[in-house]
DORO-387251 format. One record per atom (N, C-alpha, C): residue number from 1; atom name; x, y, z; residue in three letters. Coordinates in pm, 1 decimal, padded with zeros to 6 digits. Example, Ala and Ser with C-alpha at 12.3 -4.5 7.8 and 13.67 -1.06 7.14 Angstrom:
// DORO-387251
<r 1 'N' <01319.0 -00569.0 00780.0> 'ALA'>
<r 1 'CA' <01230.0 -00450.0 00780.0> 'ALA'>
<r 1 'C' <01320.0 -00330.0 00780.0> 'ALA'>
<r 2 'N' <01285.0 -00225.0 00708.0> 'SER'>
<r 2 'CA' <01367.0 -00106.0 00714.0> 'SER'>
<r 2 'C' <01290.0 00003.0 00787.0> 'SER'>
This chain:
// DORO-387251
<r 1 'N' <01661.0 -00377.7 -01469.6> 'MET'>
<r 1 'CA' <01648.5 -00398.7 -01320.7> 'MET'>
<r 1 'C' <01606.4 -00266.5 -01249.3> 'MET'>
<r 2 'N' <01637.9 -00162.2 -01299.9> 'GLU'>
<r 2 'CA' <01615.5 -00028.1 -01242.9> 'GLU'>
<r 2 'C' <01467.0 -00000.9 -01253.0> 'GLU'>
<r 3 'N' <01390.8 -00039.2 -01359.6> 'ALA'>
<r 3 'CA' <01261.3 -00023.2 -01356.2> 'ALA'>
<r 3 'C' <01170.6 -00114.2 -01261.7> 'ALA'>
<r 4 'N' <01235.9 -00235.0 -01241.5> 'LEU'>
<r 4 'CA' <01161.1 -00338.6 -01156.1> 'LEU'>
<r 4 'C' <01176.6 -00301.9 -01004.5> 'LEU'>
<r 5 'N' <01297.0 -00252.0 -00963.5> 'LEU'>
<r 5 'CA' <01315.3 -00225.7 -00830.5> 'LEU'>
<r 5 'C' <01219.4 -00134.8 -00759.3> 'LEU'>
<r 6 'N' <01173.8 -00021.2 -00808.5> 'PRO'>
<r 6 'CA' <01063.5 00041.2 -00735.5> 'PRO'>
<r 6 'C' <00945.4 -00027.8 -00712.7> 'PRO'>
<r 7 'N' <00910.9 -00111.8 -00814.8> 'ILE'>
<r 7 'CA' <00781.5 -00194.5 -00797.4> 'ILE'>
<r 7 'C' <00794.9 -00289.6 -00694.9> 'ILE'>
<r 8 'N' <00909.0 -00369.2 -00685.3> 'ILE'>
<r 8 'CA' <00929.2 -00462.0 -00579.3> 'ILE'>
<r 8 'C' <00931.7 -00397.0 -00444.0> 'ILE'>
<r 9 'N' <00995.2 -00273.8 -00426.9> 'ILE'>
<r 9 'CA' <00980.5 -00208.0 -00304.0> 'ILE'>
<r 9 'C' <00855.4 -00167.6 -00265.9> 'ILE'>
<r 10 'N' <00767.1 -00112.4 -00356.6> 'GLN'>
<r 10 'CA' <00634.4 -00075.7 -00336.5> 'GLN'>
<r 10 'C' <00547.9 -00195.9 -00288.5> 'GLN'>
<r 11 'N' <00564.7 -00309.1 -00356.5> 'ALA'>
<r 11 'CA' <00487.2 -00424.2 -00327.1> 'ALA'>
<r 11 'C' <00526.2 -00479.0 -00186.1> 'ALA'>
<r 12 'N' <00644.4 -00488.3 -00137.5> 'VAL'>
<r 12 'CA' <00696.6 -00536.8 -00012.3> 'VAL'>
<r 12 'C' <00645.1 -00448.1 00086.3> 'VAL'>
<r 13 'N' <00669.0 -00323.3 00084.4> 'THR'>
<r 13 'CA' <00623.2 -00232.8 00179.4> 'THR'>
<r 13 'C' <00475.5 -00220.2 00180.6> 'THR'>
<r 14 'N' <00408.7 -00236.4 00071.8> 'GLY'>
<r 14 'CA' <00253.9 -00232.2 00062.6> 'GLY'>
<r 14 'C' <00195.6 -00352.7 00137.0> 'GLY'>
<r 15 'N' <00273.1 -00472.1 00138.4> 'ALA'>
<r 15 'CA' <00230.4 -00593.8 00209.3> 'ALA'>
<r 15 'C' <00249.2 -00567.6 00366.2> 'ALA'>
<r 16 'N' <00363.1 -00502.4 00395.4> 'VAL'>
<r 16 'CA' <00383.9 -00473.7 00533.5> 'VAL'>
<r 16 'C' <00277.0 -00362.6 00583.7> 'VAL'>
<r 17 'N' <00244.0 -00261.5 00514.2> 'GLY'>
<r 17 'CA' <00136.5 -00179.6 00546.8> 'GLY'>
<r 17 'C' <-00005.3 -00257.2 00546.3> 'GLY'>
<r 18 'N' <-00027.7 -00342.4 00466.0> 'GLY'>
<r 18 'CA' <-00148.3 -00420.2 00470.7> 'GLY'>
<r 18 'C' <-00155.6 -00497.9 00592.4> 'GLY'>
<r 19 'N' <-00049.0 -00570.1 00632.8> 'LEU'>
<r 19 'CA' <-00060.1 -00646.4 00766.1> 'LEU'>
<r 19 'C' <-00077.9 -00561.2 00879.6> 'LEU'>
<r 20 'N' <-00009.5 -00446.2 00881.0> 'GLY'>
<r 20 'CA' <-00029.1 -00343.2 00998.1> 'GLY'>
<r 20 'C' <-00164.0 -00292.6 00989.5> 'GLY'>
<r 21 'N' <-00223.2 -00256.8 00880.1> 'ALA'>
<r 21 'CA' <-00368.2 -00210.9 00884.6> 'ALA'>
<r 21 'C' <-00470.8 -00313.5 00919.2> 'ALA'>
<r 22 'N' <-00435.2 -00445.5 00876.0> 'GLY'>
<r 22 'CA' <-00519.8 -00551.1 00912.3> 'GLY'>
<r 22 'C' <-00506.5 -00579.8 01062.5> 'GLY'>
<r 23 'N' <-00398.3 -00564.9 01121.7> 'ALA'>
<r 23 'CA' <-00384.1 -00593.2 01260.4> 'ALA'>
<r 23 'C' <-00458.5 -00487.5 01347.5> 'ALA'>
<r 24 'N' <-00464.8 -00360.7 01284.4> 'ALA'>
<r 24 'CA' <-00524.6 -00245.3 01360.4> 'ALA'>
<r 24 'C' <-00671.3 -00262.3 01344.2> 'ALA'>
<r 25 'N' <-00732.7 -00327.8 01238.8> 'LEU'>
<r 25 'CA' <-00874.9 -00332.7 01219.6> 'LEU'>
<r 25 'C' <-00910.3 -00483.0 01252.5> 'LEU'>
<r 26 'N' <-00925.9 -00506.5 01377.6> 'LYS'>
<r 26 'CA' <-00965.7 -00635.8 01419.3> 'LYS'>
<r 26 'C' <-01089.4 -00673.6 01385.7> 'LYS'>
<r 27 'N' <-01195.9 -00590.3 01355.2> 'GLN'>
<r 27 'CA' <-01336.9 -00621.0 01323.5> 'GLN'>
<r 27 'C' <-01340.1 -00678.6 01184.3> 'GLN'>
<r 28 'N' <-01244.5 -00663.7 01082.8> 'ALA'>
<r 28 'CA' <-01238.9 -00716.4 00954.7> 'ALA'>
<r 28 'C' <-01193.4 -00844.7 00959.4> 'ALA'>
<r 29 'N' <-01270.7 -00948.5 00927.1> 'ALA'>
<r 29 'CA' <-01226.1 -01090.8 00921.6> 'ALA'>
<r 29 'C' <-01161.0 -01107.8 00801.1> 'ALA'>
<r 30 'N' <-01043.1 -01087.9 00789.9> 'MET'>
<r 30 'CA' <-00960.1 -01100.4 00671.7> 'MET'>
<r 30 'C' <-00844.4 -01204.1 00702.9> 'MET'>
<r 31 'N' <-00815.8 -01290.3 00601.2> 'SER'>
<r 31 'CA' <-00713.1 -01385.6 00628.0> 'SER'>
<r 31 'C' <-00582.1 -01306.2 00587.9> 'SER'>
<r 32 'N' <-00469.1 -01363.3 00633.6> 'THR'>
<r 32 'CA' <-00333.3 -01302.2 00610.6> 'THR'>
<r 32 'C' <-00302.4 -01296.1 00468.2> 'THR'>
<r 33 'N' <-00346.1 -01386.0 00393.1> 'VAL'>
<r 33 'CA' <-00327.1 -01383.0 00242.9> 'VAL'>
<r 33 'C' <-00398.6 -01254.4 00172.6> 'VAL'>
<r 34 'N' <-00512.6 -01231.4 00231.1> 'THR'>
<r 34 'CA' <-00597.4 -01126.4 00179.1> 'THR'>
<r 34 'C' <-00533.4 -00987.6 00217.8> 'THR'>
<r 35 'N' <-00484.2 -00979.5 00340.5> 'LYS'>
<r 35 'CA' <-00415.0 -00865.5 00377.9> 'LYS'>
<r 35 'C' <-00293.7 -00840.9 00300.0> 'LYS'>
<r 36 'N' <-00213.2 -00940.4 00278.3> 'VAL'>
<r 36 'CA' <-00085.0 -00927.8 00195.1> 'VAL'>
<r 36 'C' <-00118.4 -00893.2 00062.8> 'VAL'>
<r 37 'N' <-00203.0 -00963.1 -00011.9> 'ILE'>
<r 37 'CA' <-00242.6 -00929.6 -00151.2> 'ILE'>
<r 37 'C' <-00294.1 -00795.3 -00167.0> 'ILE'>
<r 38 'N' <-00381.6 -00748.9 -00085.7> 'SER'>
<r 38 'CA' <-00445.1 -00612.5 -00095.8> 'SER'>
<r 38 'C' <-00339.4 -00505.7 -00063.0> 'SER'>
<r 39 'N' <-00249.9 -00532.3 00043.7> 'GLY'>
<r 39 'CA' <-00150.6 -00441.2 00069.2> 'GLY'>
<r 39 'C' <-00051.2 -00425.8 -00053.3> 'GLY'>
<r 40 'N' <-00016.2 -00532.1 -00105.3> 'ALA'>
<r 40 'CA' <00075.4 -00533.3 -00219.4> 'ALA'>
<r 40 'C' <00029.7 -00451.5 -00338.1> 'ALA'>
<r 41 'N' <-00103.2 -00478.7 -00376.7> 'VAL'>
<r 41 'CA' <-00166.3 -00402.4 -00483.2> 'VAL'>
<r 41 'C' <-00175.1 -00265.6 -00446.5> 'VAL'>
<r 42 'N' <-00214.8 -00232.5 -00318.7> 'GLY'>
<r 42 'CA' <-00231.9 -00083.4 -00271.1> 'GLY'>
<r 42 'C' <-00097.6 -00015.9 -00272.4> 'GLY'>
<r 43 'N' <00002.1 -00097.9 -00217.2> 'GLY'>
<r 43 'CA' <00142.0 -00040.5 -00226.1> 'GLY'>
<r 43 'C' <00200.8 00002.6 -00365.1> 'GLY'>
<r 44 'N' <00173.4 -00080.6 -00467.8> 'ILE'>
<r 44 'CA' <00204.6 -00056.8 -00596.3> 'ILE'>
<r 44 'C' <00132.4 00069.6 -00645.6> 'ILE'>
<r 45 'N' <00010.6 00075.1 -00621.3> 'GLY'>
<r 45 'CA' <-00071.0 00185.6 -00662.0> 'GLY'>
<r 45 'C' <-00037.6 00325.1 -00586.8> 'GLY'>
<r 46 'N' <-00028.8 00305.2 -00463.5> 'GLY'>
<r 46 'CA' <00007.6 00425.0 -00374.3> 'GLY'>
<r 46 'C' <00153.3 00475.1 -00418.6> 'GLY'>
<r 47 'N' <00246.4 00374.5 -00443.7> 'GLY'>
<r 47 'CA' <00385.1 00412.9 -00493.5> 'GLY'>
<r 47 'C' <00391.6 00493.7 -00624.9> 'GLY'>
<r 48 'N' <00299.5 00438.3 -00714.3> 'GLN'>
<r 48 'CA' <00297.8 00502.0 -00840.6> 'GLN'>
<r 48 'C' <00233.4 00640.8 -00837.0> 'GLN'>
<r 49 'N' <00126.8 00661.6 -00758.6> 'ILE'>
<r 49 'CA' <00071.7 00793.5 -00740.6> 'ILE'>
<r 49 'C' <00158.4 00884.9 -00678.8> 'ILE'>
<r 50 'N' <00239.4 00844.0 -00573.4> 'LEU'>
<r 50 'CA' <00335.3 00931.2 -00523.0> 'LEU'>
<r 50 'C' <00450.1 00966.6 -00609.7> 'LEU'>
<r 51 'N' <00484.7 00862.4 -00703.1> 'ALA'>
<r 51 'CA' <00594.0 00900.7 -00789.9> 'ALA'>
<r 51 'C' <00537.8 00991.3 -00911.0> 'ALA'>
<r 52 'N' <00427.7 00982.5 -00945.6> 'SER'>
<r 52 'CA' <00375.4 01067.9 -01031.4> 'SER'>
<r 52 'C' <00356.6 01209.2 -00991.4> 'SER'>
<r 53 'N' <00329.6 01224.4 -00856.0> 'LEU'>
<r 53 'CA' <00327.9 01358.7 -00791.6> 'LEU'>
<r 53 'C' <00456.3 01413.6 -00778.7> 'LEU'>
<r 54 'N' <00557.4 01330.3 -00750.8> 'LEU'>
<r 54 'CA' <00686.6 01381.3 -00738.3> 'LEU'>
<r 54 'C' <00765.3 01405.9 -00872.1> 'LEU'>
<r 55 'N' <00702.5 01360.4 -00980.1> 'SER'>
<r 55 'CA' <00777.6 01382.9 -01107.5> 'SER'>
<r 55 'C' <00766.1 01528.5 -01138.0> 'SER'>
<r 56 'N' <00663.8 01602.5 -01078.3> 'ASP'>
<r 56 'CA' <00637.6 01744.9 -01097.0> 'ASP'>
<r 56 'C' <00767.0 01802.9 -01038.0> 'ASP'>
<r 57 'N' <00846.6 01898.1 -01115.0> 'PRO'>
<r 57 'CA' <00961.0 01955.0 -01065.4> 'PRO'>
<r 57 'C' <00927.3 02049.5 -00927.2> 'PRO'>
<r 58 'N' <00812.4 02100.1 -00902.9> 'SER'>
<r 58 'CA' <00796.1 02179.5 -00799.0> 'SER'>
<r 58 'C' <00758.4 02087.9 -00674.8> 'SER'>
<r 59 'N' <00754.4 01962.2 -00697.1> 'MET'>
<r 59 'CA' <00720.0 01866.0 -00582.2> 'MET'>
<r 59 'C' <00835.7 01786.5 -00529.6> 'MET'>
<r 60 'N' <00955.5 01805.0 -00591.7> 'THR'>
<r 60 'CA' <01061.9 01711.5 -00547.8> 'THR'>
<r 60 'C' <01114.1 01754.8 -00413.0> 'THR'>
<r 61 'N' <01145.5 01657.4 -00347.1> 'GLY'>
<r 61 'CA' <01208.2 01682.3 -00196.4> 'GLY'>
<r 61 'C' <01265.2 01552.6 -00148.8> 'GLY'>
<r 62 'N' <01237.1 01523.7 -00035.0> 'ALA'>
<r 62 'CA' <01311.3 01412.1 00048.5> 'ALA'>
<r 62 'C' <01250.5 01275.8 00002.6> 'ALA'>
<r 63 'N' <01124.6 01283.0 -00051.8> 'LEU'>
<r 63 'CA' <01064.0 01152.0 -00097.4> 'LEU'>
<r 63 'C' <01079.4 01107.9 -00232.2> 'LEU'>
<r 64 'N' <01198.6 01109.5 -00270.6> 'THR'>
<r 64 'CA' <01238.2 01061.8 -00412.7> 'THR'>
<r 64 'C' <01320.8 00934.6 -00397.8> 'THR'>
<r 65 'N' <01318.6 00847.2 -00505.1> 'GLY'>
<r 65 'CA' <01396.2 00721.0 -00502.5> 'GLY'>
<r 65 'C' <01337.5 00625.1 -00414.5> 'GLY'>
<r 66 'N' <01423.4 00542.8 -00350.7> 'PRO'>
<r 66 'CA' <01371.7 00421.8 -00276.8> 'PRO'>
<r 66 'C' <01287.0 00459.0 -00157.1> 'PRO'>
<r 67 'N' <01319.4 00577.8 -00095.6> 'LEU'>
<r 67 'CA' <01246.3 00626.5 00022.6> 'LEU'>
<r 67 'C' <01094.0 00656.6 -00011.9> 'LEU'>
<r 68 'N' <01090.7 00725.3 -00128.5> 'GLY'>
<r 68 'CA' <00950.3 00758.3 -00161.6> 'GLY'>
<r 68 'C' <00870.3 00647.8 -00213.1> 'GLY'>
<r 69 'N' <00936.8 00549.4 -00290.1> 'ASP'>
<r 69 'CA' <00868.1 00413.3 -00298.0> 'ASP'>
<r 69 'C' <00823.7 00334.8 -00188.0> 'ASP'>
<r 70 'N' <00917.0 00339.9 -00078.9> 'ALA'>
<r 70 'CA' <00868.4 00277.8 00038.0> 'ALA'>
<r 70 'C' <00749.8 00343.2 00123.5> 'ALA'>
<r 71 'N' <00764.4 00474.2 00133.5> 'VAL'>
<r 71 'CA' <00651.1 00546.9 00194.1> 'VAL'>
<r 71 'C' <00529.6 00534.6 00111.6> 'VAL'>
<r 72 'N' <00521.6 00554.6 -00018.7> 'GLY'>
<r 72 'CA' <00412.7 00533.9 -00102.4> 'GLY'>
<r 72 'C' <00353.0 00403.9 -00080.4> 'GLY'>
<r 73 'N' <00437.6 00308.0 -00082.6> 'GLY'>
<r 73 'CA' <00389.3 00163.1 -00074.6> 'GLY'>
<r 73 'C' <00326.8 00136.4 00055.2> 'GLY'>
<r 74 'N' <00393.5 00185.3 00169.5> 'LEU'>
<r 74 'CA' <00339.0 00159.3 00292.8> 'LEU'>
<r 74 'C' <00209.8 00210.8 00316.5> 'LEU'>
<r 75 'N' <00190.9 00333.4 00285.5> 'VAL'>
<r 75 'CA' <00064.4 00403.4 00296.4> 'VAL'>
<r 75 'C' <-00040.8 00361.2 00211.0> 'VAL'>
<r 76 'N' <-00006.3 00334.0 00072.5> 'GLY'>
<r 76 'CA' <-00098.2 00272.4 -00013.5> 'GLY'>
<r 76 'C' <-00145.4 00135.4 00024.8> 'GLY'>
<r 77 'N' <-00061.7 00058.4 00072.2> 'GLY'>
<r 77 'CA' <-00099.2 -00071.5 00130.1> 'GLY'>
<r 77 'C' <-00192.6 -00068.2 00232.9> 'GLY'>
<r 78 'N' <-00164.2 00006.3 00325.1> 'GLY'>
<r 78 'CA' <-00245.8 00024.3 00447.2> 'GLY'>
<r 78 'C' <-00385.1 00081.6 00408.8> 'GLY'>
<r 79 'N' <-00383.9 00174.4 00319.9> 'VAL'>
<r 79 'CA' <-00520.5 00229.0 00285.9> 'VAL'>
<r 79 'C' <-00603.9 00131.0 00205.5> 'VAL'>
<r 80 'N' <-00545.6 00068.2 00110.6> 'LEU'>
<r 80 'CA' <-00630.3 -00025.4 00038.7> 'LEU'>
<r 80 'C' <-00673.7 -00147.1 00127.8> 'LEU'>
<r 81 'N' <-00595.9 -00191.6 00217.6> 'THR'>
<r 81 'CA' <-00631.6 -00293.7 00299.0> 'THR'>
<r 81 'C' <-00751.3 -00259.6 00395.3> 'THR'>
<r 82 'N' <-00736.5 -00135.1 00437.7> 'GLY'>
<r 82 'CA' <-00839.7 -00083.8 00527.2> 'GLY'>
<r 82 'C' <-00970.6 -00076.8 00453.1> 'GLY'>
<r 83 'N' <-00968.8 -00038.4 00318.8> 'ILE'>
<r 83 'CA' <-01085.8 -00028.6 00239.0> 'ILE'>
<r 83 'C' <-01147.0 -00168.2 00216.3> 'ILE'>
<r 84 'N' <-01051.4 -00267.8 00180.8> 'VAL'>
<r 84 'CA' <-01102.1 -00395.8 00159.5> 'VAL'>
<r 84 'C' <-01163.6 -00464.5 00291.0> 'VAL'>
<r 85 'N' <-01090.5 -00442.6 00397.9> 'GLY'>
<r 85 'CA' <-01146.4 -00479.8 00517.3> 'GLY'>
<r 85 'C' <-01290.5 -00426.7 00557.5> 'GLY'>
<r 86 'N' <-01312.8 -00292.9 00525.3> 'ALA'>
<r 86 'CA' <-01439.4 -00244.6 00551.6> 'ALA'>
<r 86 'C' <-01542.1 -00302.3 00466.1> 'ALA'>
<r 87 'N' <-01508.8 -00315.0 00344.2> 'VAL'>
<r 87 'CA' <-01610.3 -00386.7 00248.8> 'VAL'>
<r 87 'C' <-01638.3 -00521.1 00290.7> 'VAL'>
<r 88 'N' <-01529.8 -00598.2 00319.6> 'MET'>
<r 88 'CA' <-01557.6 -00744.8 00370.7> 'MET'>
<r 88 'C' <-01627.6 -00745.9 00499.0> 'MET'>
<r 89 'N' <-01616.3 -00646.2 00585.8> 'GLY'>
<r 89 'CA' <-01683.6 -00635.1 00702.5> 'GLY'>
<r 89 'C' <-01831.5 -00609.4 00684.8> 'GLY'>
<r 90 'N' <-01857.0 -00525.1 00580.2> 'ALA'>
<r 90 'CA' <-01999.3 -00493.5 00558.1> 'ALA'>
<r 90 'C' <-02070.9 -00618.6 00487.7> 'ALA'>
<r 91 'N' <-01993.5 -00689.3 00398.2> 'MET'>
<r 91 'CA' <-02053.1 -00790.5 00339.4> 'MET'>
<r 91 'C' <-02077.9 -00914.2 00439.7> 'MET'>
<r 92 'N' <-01992.1 -00924.4 00545.8> 'ASN'>
<r 92 'CA' <-02022.5 -01034.8 00636.2> 'ASN'>
<r 92 'C' <-02141.4 -01006.3 00718.5> 'ASN'>
<r 93 'N' <-02176.9 -00871.3 00743.9> 'LYS'>
<r 93 'CA' <-02293.9 -00842.6 00839.8> 'LYS'>
<r 93 'C' <-02432.2 -00867.9 00762.4> 'LYS'>
<r 94 'N' <-02421.5 -00901.3 00636.2> 'ARG'>
<r 94 'CA' <-02564.6 -00922.7 00580.6> 'ARG'>
<r 94 'C' <-02619.0 -01062.8 00614.2> 'ARG'>
């Protein structure tokens, strides 16, 4: 369960970040499901990237454990949803 908890935190906070980014990007015609899925995937990716950066002993700090998973998930979910929204918006203009 200890290995699964960070992934769950990253996916949930990524979905929240995806919904937030989707709400901010009104021009991207994305469904809620698309925002949640891209946010969850981005959240897991962002959380893993942040965890790998923080595994370096010189980078340890306040963003370790569940807080780091939540921050990485939130940011990663928002970023990937923004990218997906931009791509979908560009495809819809064709």
